[in-house]
C-alpha positions in Angstrom: 81.5 88.4 86.3 80.7 91.2 88.8 82.6 92.3 91.9 81.4 94.3 94.7 83.8 97.0 93.7 83.0 99.9 91.4 83.3 99.3 87.7 84.9 101.8 85.3 83.5 102.7 81.9 83.8 99.9 79.5 87.1 100.0 77.6 86.3 97.6 74.9 86.5 99.4 71.6 83.9 99.0 68.8 86.0 98.5 65.6 83.7 100.6 63.5 84.5 103.6 65.8 88.1 102.7 66.4 90.1 105.7 65.0 93.6 106.3 66.0 94.5 110.0 66.4 97.6 112.0 67.2 99.9 111.3 70.1 100.7 114.0 72.6 104.1 115.5 72.9 106.9 114.0 75.0 105.4 111.1 77.0 103.9 109.2 74.0 100.6 109.1 75.7 97.9 108.6 73.0 95.4 111.5 72.9 93.0 108.6 72.7 91.1 106.2 70.6 87.8 107.6 69.2 84.9 105.3 70.0 81.4 106.6 70.0 78.2 104.4 69.9 79.1 102.0 72.8 75.9 101.5 74.8 77.8 99.9 77.7 80.0 102.9 78.0 77.0 105.2 77.8 75.4 103.4 80.7 78.4 103.5 83.0 79.0 107.1 82.2 75.5 108.0 83.4 73.3 107.6 80.3 70.6 105.1 79.8 70.3 102.6 76.9 67.7 104.8 75.3 69.8 108.0 75.2 72.2 109.0 72.5 75.8 107.8 72.8 78.1 110.0 74.8 80.9 112.0 73.3 84.2 110.1 73.9 87.0 112.2 72.5 89.7 110.1 74.0 90.5 107.2 76.4 89.8 109.3 79.4 86.7 111.4 78.9 83.0 110.6 78.3 80.3 113.4 78.1 76.6 112.5 77.9 73.9 114.5 76.2 72.9 115.5 79.8 76.3 117.1 80.4 77.4 114.3 82.7 81.2 114.0 82.6 83.0 110.7 83.3 86.8 110.8 83.7 89.1 107.9 84.0 91.7 108.0 86.8 94.4 105.9 85.3 96.9 105.7 88.2 96.9 103.2 91.1 95.4 104.9 94.1 97.5 104.1 97.2 96.4 107.0 99.3 98.4 109.7 97.5 95.4 111.2 95.8 96.1 110.4 92.1 92.5 109.1 91.5 91.5 112.7 92.2 94.4 114.9 91.1 94.9 113.5 87.6 91.2 113.9 86.7 91.3 117.4 88.2 94.0 118.2 85.6 91.7 116.9 82.8 88.6 118.8 84.2 90.5 122.0 84.5 91.4 122.3 80.8 88.1 120.6 79.7 86.6 123.6 81.5 83.8 121.8 83.4 82.7 122.3 87.0 84.2 119.6 89.3 80.7 118.9 90.6 79.7 117.6 87.2 82.5 115.0 87.1 82.4 111.3 88.1 85.7 109.6 88.3 86.2 105.9 87.6 89.3 103.9 88.4 90.9 102.7 85.2 92.2 99.2 84.7 95.6 98.4 83.2 95.2 99.7 79.6 97.9 100.7 77.1 95.7 103.5 75.9 96.4 105.3 79.2 100.2 105.3 79.0 102.3 104.6 82.1 100.4 103.4 85.2 103.1 102.8 87.7 102.8 104.8 91.0 106.3 105.3 92.3 109.0 107.8 92.6 106.5 110.7 93.2 106.1 110.7 89.4 102.3 110.8 89.1 102.0 114.5 88.8 105.2 115.5 87.0 105.0 112.5 84.6 101.4 113.3 83.6 100.7 117.0 84.3 101.0 118.3 80.7 99.5 115.2 79.1 96.4 115.2 81.3 95.8 118.9 80.8 96.2 118.4 77.0 93.7 115.6 77.1 91.2 118.0 78.6 92.1 120.9 76.3 91.9 118.8 73.2 88.3 117.6 74.1 87.4 121.2 74.9 88.7 122.3 71.4 86.5 119.7 69.7 83.4 121.0 71.6 84.3 124.6 70.6 84.7 123.5 67.0 81.3 121.8 67.2 79.7 125.0 68.5 81.5 127.2 65.9 80.2 125.0 63.1 76.7 125.0 64.5 76.7 128.8 64.6 78.8 129.2 61.4 81.3 131.4 63.2 85.1 131.3 63.7 86.4 129.2 66.6 88.5 132.1 67.8 85.2 134.0 68.6 84.1 131.2 71.0 84.9 130.9 74.7 84.1 128.3 77.3 83.2 128.3 81.0 81.8 125.6 83.3 80.8 123.2 80.6 79.3 125.8 78.2 80.5 127.3 74.9 79.7 131.0 74.4 79.6 133.2 71.3 79.5 136.5 73.1 79.2 138.6 69.9 75.8 137.1 69.2 74.9 136.3 72.8 74.5 132.6 72.0 75.6 129.6 74.2 75.5 125.8 74.0 76.0 123.4 76.8 78.6 120.7 76.3 75.8 118.1 76.4 74.1 119.8 73.5 77.2 119.5 71.4 78.1 115.8 72.0 76.5 114.4 68.8 78.2 117.1 66.6 81.6 116.8 68.4 81.6 113.1 68.0 81.8 113.5 64.2 84.8 115.8 64.3 88.5 114.9 64.0 90.8 115.3 66.9 92.6 118.7 66.8 96.2 119.0 65.7 98.6 118.8 68.6 100.2 122.1 67.8 96.8 123.9 68.0 96.1 122.6 71.6 96.2 125.5 74.0 96.1 125.2 77.8 94.5 127.7 80.1 96.5 130.7 81.3 97.3 131.0 85.0 94.7 133.7 85.5 91.9 131.4 84.2 92.7 128.4 86.5 89.7 127.5 88.6 90.0 124.0 89.9 93.7 123.5 90.4 95.2 124.9 93.6 91.8 124.5 95.5 90.9 122.0 98.1 89.1 119.1 96.5 88.0 116.1 98.6 89.2 112.7 97.5 86.7 111.1 95.2 86.8 107.9 97.3 86.3 109.7 100.7 82.5 109.1 101.1 83.1 105.4 100.5 86.1 105.3 102.8 84.3 106.9 105.8 81.2 104.7 105.3 83.2 101.4 105.0 82.3 100.7 101.4 84.4 98.1 99.5 87.3 99.7 97.6 90.4 97.7 98.5 91.9 94.5 97.1 91.0 92.8 100.3 87.4 93.6 99.7 87.0 91.8 96.3 84.3 89.2 96.3 83.4 87.2 93.2 80.8 84.4 92.7 82.2 81.0 93.5 85.4 82.5 95.0 88.0 80.4 96.9 90.4 81.8 99.4 94.1 81.0 99.9 97.1 81.5 102.2 100.7 80.8 101.2 103.3 79.8 103.7 107.0 80.3 102.9 110.2 79.5 104.7 110.9 82.2 107.4 114.6 82.0 106.4 115.2 84.1 103.3 116.1 81.7 100.5 114.7 78.6 102.2 112.2 76.2 100.6 109.9 73.4 101.7 111.0 69.8 101.5 107.7 68.2 102.6 104.5 68.9 104.5 101.6 67.2 106.1 99.3 67.9 103.1 97.0 65.0 103.5 96.2 66.1 107.1 95.5 69.7 106.2 93.3 68.7 103.3 90.9 67.1 105.7 90.5 70.3 107.8 87.2 72.2 107.8 86.6 74.2 104.6 89.8 73.2 102.9 89.6 72.8 99.1 93.2 71.8 98.5 96.8 72.1 99.7 99.9 71.8 97.7 103.6 72.8 97.4 104.7 75.3 94.8 108.4 75.0 94.0 110.7 76.2 91.2 108.4 78.7 89.5 110.1 81.8 88.2 109.4 84.9 90.2 107.8 83.0 93.1 109.4 81.9 96.4 108.7 78.3 97.1 106.1 77.6 99.7 102.9 75.7 100.6 99.5 76.9 99.5 96.2 76.2 101.3 92.9 76.8 99.4 89.7 76.9 101.4 86.1 78.3 101.4 87.1 81.4 103.5 90.1 83.4 104.4 89.7 82.3 108.0 89.7 78.6 107.1 92.6 79.0 104.8 94.7 80.8 107.4 93.6 78.4 110.2 94.6 75.4 108.1 97.8 77.0 107.1 98.6 77.4 110.8 98.4 73.6 111.2 100.9 72.9 108.5 103.9 70.9 109.6 106.6 71.7 107.1 110.1 70.4 106.8 112.3 73.3 105.5 115.6 73.4 103.6 116.8 76.7 105.1 119.6 77.2 102.6 122.8 79.2 102.8 121.2 82.2 104.5 120.4 80.6 107.8 123.5 82.0 109.5 122.9 85.7 108.6 122.2 88.2 111.4 122.1 91.9 112.0 125.1 91.7 114.3 127.2 89.9 111.6 126.2 92.5 109.0 127.2 95.3 111.3 130.6 93.8 112.1 131.3 93.5 108.4 130.3 97.1 107.9 132.6 98.3 110.6 135.5 96.4 109.0 134.8 98.2 105.8 134.6 101.5 107.7 138.2 101.0 108.9 139.2 101.2 105.3 137.8 104.8 105.0 140.6 106.9 103.3 142.4 109.4 105.6 141.3 113.0 105.1 143.9 115.6 104.2 142.8 118.7 106.2 145.0 121.6 107.4 146.6 121.1 110.7 144.8 124.1 112.3 141.4 122.9 111.2 138.8 121.6 113.6 138.2 118.0 112.4 135.2 115.7 113.0 134.6 112.0 112.5 131.3 110.2 113.0 129.6 107.0 112.2 125.8 106.9 111.4 123.8 103.8 110.9 120.2 102.9 110.2 118.4 99.5 110.2 116.3 97.5 107.8 112.6 98.7 107.7 109.4 96.9 106.7 106.7 98.6 104.7 104.0 97.5 107.1 101.1 98.6 105.0 97.9 98.4 106.9 96.3 96.3 104.1 98.5 93.2 103.8 99.5 91.8 100.4 96.7 90.3 98.5 95.4 89.6 95.0 92.5 87.8 93.5 93.3 85.7 90.3 91.2 83.8 87.9 92.7 81.4 85.3 90.1 80.3 82.7 90.3 79.3 79.0 94.1 80.0 78.9 93.7 83.6 80.2 94.3 85.4 83.5 92.2 88.0 85.2 93.5 89.9 88.3 92.0 92.2 90.9 94.9 93.6 92.7 96.0 96.6 94.9 99.2 97.1 92.9 101.4 100.2 92.4 102.7 98.7 89.2 99.9 96.7 87.4 102.1 96.1 84.3 104.5 94.1 86.5 101.6 91.6 87.1 101.0 91.3 83.4 104.7 90.9 82.8 105.0 88.2 85.5 102.9 85.9 83.4 105.6 85.3 80.9 103.9 82.3 79.2 101.0 84.4 77.9 100.6 87.3 75.6 99.8 90.5 77.5 96.5 90.6 75.8 95.5 87.4 77.7 96.2 89.0 81.1 93.6 91.5 82.4 94.4 93.5 85.5 91.7 95.4 87.4 93.1 98.0 89.8 91.7 98.2 93.3 92.5 100.8 95.8 95.5 100.0 98.0 95.7 100.3 101.8 99.1 101.7 101.7 102.0 101.1 99.3 105.2 103.0 100.1 107.0 101.1 97.4 106.0 97.6 98.5 103.4 97.1 95.9 105.7 97.9 93.1 106.7 94.2 93.4 104.4 91.6 91.8 105.4 88.6 94.0 102.1 88.3 95.8 100.2 88.5 92.5 102.4 85.9 91.0 101.7 83.6 93.9 98.0 84.1 93.4 98.4 83.3 89.7 100.3 80.1 90.5 97.5 79.0 93.0 94.7 80.0 90.4 96.2 77.7 87.8 95.8 74.8 90.3 92.1 75.6 90.7 91.4 76.6 87.1 88.1 78.1 86.4 87.5 79.5 89.9 88.6 82.9 91.2 90.9 82.6 94.2 91.8 85.4 96.6 95.3 85.1 98.2 95.7 87.1 101.5 98.9 87.2 103.5 98.7 87.3 107.3 100.2 90.3 109.1 103.1 88.1 110.2 103.7 86.9 106.6 103.6 90.4 105.4 106.2 91.7 107.8 108.6 88.7 107.7 108.2 88.2 103.9 108.8 91.9 102.9 111.4 93.4 100.6 113.0 95.7 103.1 114.4 99.2 103.2 118.2 98.4 103.2 120.4 99.0 106.3 123.5 101.1 105.8 126.3 102.9 107.6 128.0 106.3 106.9 131.6 107.0 107.9 131.9 110.8 107.8 135.0 113.0 108.1 134.9 116.7 108.0 136.7 119.9 109.0 135.8 123.5 109.6 138.3 126.4 109.7 138.9 129.1 112.4 136.6 131.3 110.4 133.7 128.8 111.0 133.5 127.8 107.3 133.6 124.3 105.9 137.0 123.2 104.6 135.8 119.9 103.3 134.1 116.6 104.2 133.7 113.1 103.0 131.3 110.2 103.3 132.3 106.5 103.0 129.0 104.8 102.5 128.7 101.1 103.4 125.4 99.5 102.6 124.0 96.0 102.5 123.2 94.5 99.1 121.0 96.8 97.1 121.6 99.9 99.2 122.7 103.1 97.6 124.2 106.3 99.0 122.7 109.9 99.0 122.1 111.4 95.6 122.5 115.1 96.2 125.8 116.9 96.9 127.1 120.0 98.7 130.2 121.9 97.8 133.4 120.6 99.4 131.6 117.1 99.8 133.5 114.1 98.4 132.2 110.5 98.3 134.9 107.8 98.5 134.1 104.5 96.8 131.1 102.8 98.5 131.4 99.4 100.1 128.8 96.6 100.1 128.0 94.0 102.7 126.7 91.0 100.7 123.5 89.5 102.1 120.5 87.5 100.9 118.0 89.6 102.8 115.5 90.9 100.1 115.4 94.6 99.7 113.1 97.0 97.8 112.0 100.5 97.4 110.7 102.1 100.6 109.1 105.6 100.5 111.7 108.0 99.2 114.2 105.4 98.3 117.9 106.2 99.0 116.9 109.5 100.4 114.7 108.4 103.4 117.6 107.7 105.8 120.7 108.8 104.0 119.7 112.4 104.3 119.1 111.8 108.0 122.8 110.9 108.3 124.0 113.7 105.9 121.8 116.5 107.5 122.8 115.3 111.0 126.5 115.5 110.2 126.0 119.0 108.7 124.5 120.0 112.0 127.5 118.5 113.9 129.7 120.7 111.7 127.7 123.8 112.3 127.9 123.3 116.1 131.6 122.5 115.9 132.1 125.8 114.0 130.1 127.7 116.6 127.6 128.7 114.0 123.8 129.0 113.9 122.6 125.9 112.0 120.4 127.9 109.6 123.2 130.4 108.8 125.7 127.6 108.4 123.4 125.9 105.8 122.7 129.1 103.9 126.4 129.7 103.6 126.8 126.1 102.2 124.1 126.9 99.7 125.8 130.1 98.5 126.2 130.6 94.8 123.8 130.1 91.9 124.3 126.5 90.8 121.3 124.5 89.4 122.7 121.0 89.4 121.9 118.6 91.0 119.5 121.2 92.4 119.0 124.9 92.5 120.8 126.6 95.4 118.4 129.5 95.2 115.3 127.4 95.6 116.8 125.4 98.4 117.8 128.7 100.2 114.2 129.8 99.8 112.7 126.9 101.7 115.3 127.0 104.4 114.6 130.7 105.0 110.8 130.2 104.8 110.9 127.3 107.3 113.1 129.3 109.7 110.8 132.3 109.4 107.5 130.4 109.9 108.8 128.4 112.8 110.2 131.3 114.8 113.7 130.0 114.5 116.3 131.4 116.9 114.2 131.9 120.0 115.9 131.3 123.3 114.8 128.0 124.9 115.6 126.4 128.3 117.6 123.1 128.4 115.4 120.3 127.5 113.8 122.2 124.7 115.3 122.6 121.3 114.9 123.4 117.6 116.5 121.6 114.7 116.5 122.1 111.0 117.1 119.9 108.0 116.5 120.3 104.3 116.6 117.9 101.3 116.2 117.7 97.6 114.2 114.6 97.0 112.3 113.4 94.0 112.6 116.8 92.5 111.1 118.6 95.5 112.7 121.1 97.8 111.7 120.7 101.5 113.0 122.2 104.7 111.6 121.2 108.1 112.1 122.8 111.5 111.3 120.6 114.5 110.5 121.8 118.0 111.1 119.1 120.7 110.9 118.8 124.5 113.0 116.1 126.2 112.4 115.5 129.9 115.3 114.9 132.3 114.2 111.3 132.4 114.7 111.1 128.6 111.1 111.1 127.4 110.9 112.7 124.0 108.0 114.9 122.9 108.0 116.3 119.4 106.0 119.5 119.8 105.8 120.8 116.3 107.1 120.4 112.8 107.1 123.2 110.3 107.6 122.4 106.6 108.4 124.7 103.7 108.0 123.2 100.3 108.9 124.3 96.8 107.4 121.8 94.4 106.0 124.1 91.8 102.2 124.7 91.3 99.9 122.8 93.6 97.2 120.7 91.9 95.0 119.8 94.9 95.8 121.8 98.1 94.2 119.3 100.4 96.0 116.4 98.9 99.3 118.3 98.9 99.0 119.1 102.6 98.1 115.5 103.2 101.2 114.2 101.5 103.5 116.6 103.3 101.9 115.9 106.7 101.9 112.1 106.0 105.5 112.2 104.8 106.7 113.9 107.9 104.7 111.5 110.2 106.1 108.5 108.3 109.7 109.9 108.5 109.4 110.7 112.2 107.7 107.4 113.1 110.3 105.3 111.2 113.2 107.1 112.8 111.6 107.1 116.3 110.4 103.5 116.7 111.1 101.1 113.8 113.7 98.5 113.2 113.7 95.1 111.5 116.4 92.8 113.0 117.7 89.8 111.2 118.6 86.6 113.2 119.4 83.2 111.8 118.4 84.3 108.4 114.9 85.6 109.2 113.2 88.8 110.3 112.6 88.9 114.1 109.8 91.4 114.2 106.5 90.0 112.9 103.7 92.3 114.1 102.9 95.8 115.4 103.6 94.9 119.0 107.3 94.6 118.0 107.2 97.1 115.2 105.1 100.0 116.5 103.9 102.6 114.0 103.6 106.1 115.2 100.4 106.8 117.0 98.2 109.8 117.7 99.7 110.7 121.2 103.2 110.9 119.6 102.1 113.0 116.6 103.2 116.7 116.8 101.4 119.8 115.5 102.3 120.3 111.9 102.4 123.4 109.7 102.9 123.3 105.9 103.9 126.2 103.7 104.2 126.1 99.9 106.1 128.4 97.6 103.8 129.7 94.9 104.3 128.0 91.6 103.6 128.5 87.9 100.8 126.4 86.4 102.5 126.6 82.9 105.3 124.4 84.3 104.8 120.8 85.4 105.2 120.6 89.3 106.9 117.8 91.1 105.1 115.0 93.1 104.7 115.2 96.8 104.5 111.6 98.0 108.1 111.4 99.0 110.0 114.9 99.2 108.7 115.7 102.7 109.8 112.5 104.4 113.7 112.7 104.3 114.1 115.9 106.3 111.8 115.0 109.2 114.1 112.6 111.0 117.2 114.9 110.9 115.2 117.9 111.9 114.0 116.1 115.0 117.4 114.5 115.8 119.1 117.9 115.5 116.5 119.4 117.8 117.2 116.6 120.3 120.9 117.7 120.3 119.9 121.3 120.8 117.7 120.3 123.7 120.0 117.8 125.4 123.5 117.9 123.9 123.0 114.3 122.8 123.6 113.3 119.2 121.6 110.6 117.7 123.8 108.6 115.3 121.9 105.3 115.3 118.2 104.7 114.6 115.6 104.2 115.9 115.7 107.1 118.4 113.7 104.9 120.9 116.8 102.8 121.3 118.9 105.7 122.6 119.3 107.1 126.1 118.1 110.7 126.1 118.4 111.3 129.8 120.1 114.6 130.8 120.9 116.6 133.9 
């Protein structure tokens, strides 16, 4: 069965060529399974049925006799660039020119190791393994050349897909060595050597995303683009009240509507919220018919929940904040910061195509965590569940969940033998989300007459599932956290825990700096004095603070209504400091003029993608803090579309500048999908204070009065 999406090289293994070889160190990722004479693989890798089989040293690489290189991108591509960056790592130590590489999206496959895109773990979790995959294949090609020439391997070098024996002035292209290399055993792990820093050619350069030509020409790549022969289309309606379920519906009426194939209630299945499914011959007909459903709901116990009630409970917990024991002559501060629920609001709403046939499932899904789809089908052995990965139109943590795929599976079982694509409406996507939790911080702090911090504390109060900040300063204590119990579903939202907690922490740090009469940069550098390395390195953090201050021109005198603010965070192993320049008119209109980021995340794999992730993280953090809020009323989300939940738009976007600290390619770097998001909001809010004297302690900023005189 064919889709209109690209197909990766065939991953079925010929048993006669199925040879298990050594595992790489640490991550348990298999160096590969040797499989050679697979005609289908040869064809998808660029060869024809009449050419010799390609050299397939492991599960990621195929090289044809023409020298064409196919590399599997194993990670879900959600816009973070992993489909390009991970193959770049392989290509670097394989020592082939990037222009000779074709990248294919890999499906869910245990031979690839972990395939969950979350926590900015794509690069740090795979950096050494992917480089070793390339280096091991290169070693086999070198061995093939050495045996061909009857010389020592140590006398051979490689460059741009060619093996050289300089002593005899001989050379062989990789394509000329494929047949010989395919007969050789994989090298011993201990013998695999990676390139030295001085020999790095691809990493650190600007490489365009491998999907970019298809993206800009509108070619099908996303889950929502999947089209299969005989496919049906579905919509699934759930109770707007969290925890509610259908009692009855006018199914007989809906079944008679144009294009409708079937309509039915799904209730009581594990991992699936109860609802009503409509299956039709097009997405439009499915959604149109779903809009005519008349459903009687059992709203359940959550129908009385509201944002106001949650806030009142939080404030009661806040009254229980322990008293602080500070010296009588200290200048003391108290402040309450709070932030709301947020939706993920991915531009591509949740969708999955599922086929149930002959007791097995096949999925086509824009998932961040494809194994969760496989695991959701608990009645079947994983080998009976195939998951094809499509590109995702945004993820931000939402697609770590498998609820939408499980719904598609339940519907597919009802129309067995036919593929069915489930697509949520925008309203269903926003009101049926797993939200970034709301929370409150009850801060107390004190500074001495010398302008230094005496101590401070943070009583964190969060709704069910919320957690407090993960990094600490000296003299920072965390009283026991409190929880407001709620049935509102929560989930990971880009830079979980850090995304808004550090807005509160870094804003209160700024309050203390101003209370002490200190420059906010100098105040922070003093707090980062010393040479500790846990939970983060003070030296590396000082480095990004100083770099951001330098590059932004920190400290210049500005008229009232203009201001600079700084914030720094250690998030998902990355060190980032941001300086924001803002202008606020007397009428209270905010303009964020510029944001300058300094990042220490180790060596950069793809400079274009790295800049993109920092820029995107800053825009995401700024837009969320400026405009976004999900309100709960009568147990349901109030905001349901972008008119009520406005994402940041081009006129609001500031100029951005990104600066990276140079890293060592011998050490695995961190990821960049999340580290730059948390400091964006506090940098802007601190700049607003510098411009107006008004402190933002409640998000979103758009809900605050910024007028000044």
